[in-house]
C-alpha positions as CSV (number, residue, x, y, z in Angstrom):
1,M,21.6,-23.2,61.4
2,A,23.0,-19.8,59.6
3,K,20.8,-17.8,57.7
4,I,22.4,-17.1,54.2
5,S,21.2,-13.5,53.0
6,G,23.4,-13.2,50.0
7,P,22.7,-14.7,46.5
8,L,24.3,-18.3,45.2
9,L,25.6,-18.9,48.6
10,S,27.9,-15.9,48.6
11,L,28.1,-12.2,49.8
12,A,29.2,-10.9,46.7
13,A,27.8,-13.2,44.1
14,R,28.5,-11.2,40.2
15,G,28.0,-12.1,36.5
16,S,25.2,-14.4,34.8
17,V,24.1,-17.9,35.3
18,G,22.5,-19.2,31.8
19,P,21.6,-16.5,29.4
20,R,18.9,-14.7,31.6
21,L,19.7,-14.7,35.8
22,T,22.2,-12.3,36.6
23,F,23.7,-11.1,39.7
24,S,25.5,-8.1,40.4
25,L,26.4,-5.4,43.2
26,R,24.1,-1.8,43.3
27,P,24.3,1.1,45.4
28,S,21.1,-0.6,46.8
29,G,22.7,-3.7,47.5
30,Q,23.0,-7.2,45.4
31,Q,20.7,-8.0,43.2
32,A,20.0,-10.7,41.0
33,R,17.4,-9.3,37.7
34,F,15.9,-11.7,35.1
35,Q,17.2,-10.5,31.9
36,R,14.2,-10.0,29.3
37,S,15.5,-10.9,26.0
38,Q,15.2,-8.2,23.3
39,T,13.5,-8.1,20.2
40,D,15.7,-7.4,17.4
41,F,13.3,-5.4,14.6
42,D,14.8,-6.3,11.1
43,T,14.2,-2.5,9.6
44,S,16.4,-0.9,6.7
45,A,17.9,1.5,8.7
46,R,19.3,-0.8,10.7
47,T,20.6,-3.2,8.1
48,I,22.4,-0.1,6.1
49,E,24.4,0.6,10.0
50,R,24.9,-3.1,10.1
51,D,26.3,-3.8,6.5
52,F,28.6,-0.1,7.2
53,F,29.8,-1.7,10.3
54,I,30.8,-5.0,8.6
55,E,33.0,-3.1,5.8
56,A,34.3,-0.9,8.7
57,T,35.6,-3.9,10.2
58,E,37.0,-5.2,7.2
59,Q,38.8,-2.7,6.5
60,W,40.2,-1.9,10.0
61,A,41.5,-5.6,9.0
62,T,43.1,-4.9,6.6
63,L,45.4,-2.1,8.1
64,T,49.2,-2.8,9.7
65,A,49.4,-2.9,13.1
66,D,51.2,0.7,12.9
67,N,47.9,2.0,11.3
68,K,45.9,0.9,14.0
69,Q,48.2,2.2,16.3
70,D,48.3,5.4,14.9
71,W,44.4,5.3,14.9
72,T,43.5,4.7,17.8
73,D,46.7,7.0,19.7
74,Y,44.0,10.1,17.0
75,I,40.8,8.4,18.5
76,F,42.2,7.8,22.4
């Protein structure tokens, strides 16, 4: 019987299985990692930043396609 040396019966598995198990190719070879869930602390600074981002997203949605292209060209 052949010996399997790659993750998920594959030599090039990439991506996630479920919310926590992630397969990737690193310079050291194939890797399977368990992603710990991150805690989200609700601080006043984060609340202000999130509100700012929500407002900017809403303003972006009101722009025309030409205005969006102008901003994209300016930034990139």
